[in-house]
C-alpha positions as CSV (number, residue, x, y, z in Angstrom):
1,M,-28.9,-11.2,32.4
2,Y,-25.4,-10.0,33.5
3,T,-24.1,-13.6,33.8
4,F,-25.3,-14.3,30.0
5,R,-23.6,-11.1,28.8
6,V,-20.2,-12.0,30.5
7,K,-20.4,-15.6,29.0
8,T,-21.0,-14.1,25.7
9,I,-18.0,-11.8,25.8
10,E,-15.7,-14.6,27.0
11,A,-16.9,-16.7,24.1
12,I,-16.2,-14.0,21.6
13,F,-12.9,-13.1,23.2
14,S,-11.8,-16.8,23.2
15,K,-13.0,-17.1,19.5
16,Y,-10.9,-14.2,18.4
17,L,-8.0,-15.2,20.4
18,S,-8.0,-18.5,18.7
19,Y,-8.1,-16.8,15.3
20,L,-5.3,-14.5,16.3
21,I,-3.0,-17.4,17.3
22,I,-3.8,-19.4,14.1
23,I,-3.1,-16.2,11.9
24,T,0.1,-15.4,13.9
25,S,1.3,-19.0,13.3
26,F,0.5,-18.9,9.7
27,L,2.5,-15.7,9.1
28,T,5.4,-16.9,11.2
29,A,5.5,-20.1,9.0
30,C,5.4,-17.9,5.8
31,S,8.1,-15.6,6.9
32,T,10.5,-14.7,4.0
33,N,13.4,-14.0,6.3
34,K,15.1,-17.4,5.9
35,T,18.5,-17.8,6.2
36,P,20.0,-19.7,3.3
37,D,22.2,-22.7,3.7
38,I,24.6,-21.9,1.0
39,V,25.4,-18.6,-0.7
40,I,27.6,-18.6,-3.8
41,T,28.9,-15.0,-4.1
42,D,30.0,-12.6,-7.0
43,I,29.0,-14.7,-10.0
44,S,27.7,-14.1,-13.5
45,I,24.1,-15.2,-14.3
46,I,23.1,-16.0,-17.9
47,D,19.6,-15.1,-18.8
48,I,19.0,-17.8,-21.3
49,E,15.8,-16.3,-22.8
50,K,17.4,-12.8,-23.5
51,G,21.0,-13.9,-23.8
52,D,22.1,-11.2,-21.3
53,V,24.9,-11.8,-18.8
54,I,24.1,-10.4,-15.3
55,E,27.5,-10.0,-13.5
56,H,28.1,-9.8,-9.6
57,Q,25.2,-11.7,-8.3
58,D,24.8,-13.8,-5.1
59,V,22.8,-17.2,-5.5
60,Q,21.4,-18.1,-2.1
61,I,20.4,-21.9,-1.6
62,I,18.1,-23.4,0.9
63,G,18.1,-27.3,0.8
64,D,18.3,-28.4,-2.8
65,K,16.7,-25.3,-4.2
66,I,17.5,-21.8,-5.3
67,Y,16.0,-19.5,-2.8
68,K,17.0,-16.1,-4.3
69,I,19.4,-14.3,-6.6
70,K,20.3,-10.8,-5.7
71,D,22.8,-8.3,-6.3
72,H,26.3,-9.0,-4.8
73,Q,26.9,-7.9,-1.2
74,P,29.7,-8.9,1.3
75,A,28.9,-11.9,3.5
76,D,27.0,-10.6,6.5
77,S,26.4,-14.0,8.2
78,K,28.9,-16.5,9.5
79,L,26.0,-19.1,9.9
80,T,25.9,-19.6,6.1
81,E,28.4,-21.5,4.2
82,T,29.9,-19.2,1.5
83,I,31.4,-20.3,-1.8
84,N,33.3,-17.5,-3.8
85,G,32.4,-17.4,-7.4
């Protein structure tokens, strides 16, 4: 009976360890802390729906897509190509 219980515990542990590895891999792949390839800094964005001009914004680009638009901050990474707007 003891042998059966050990095998069951090992099977359960193995199963949960597999799930943990899969979940960790998924969360790592979905990480939002991506480093942009290019940052266009301190520009004005025009909201075409409202007609508002939003000044002092940074546009982060990854690949060929806009990744994020955020308030202007001094460049903090030398790994990213920066274009002053």
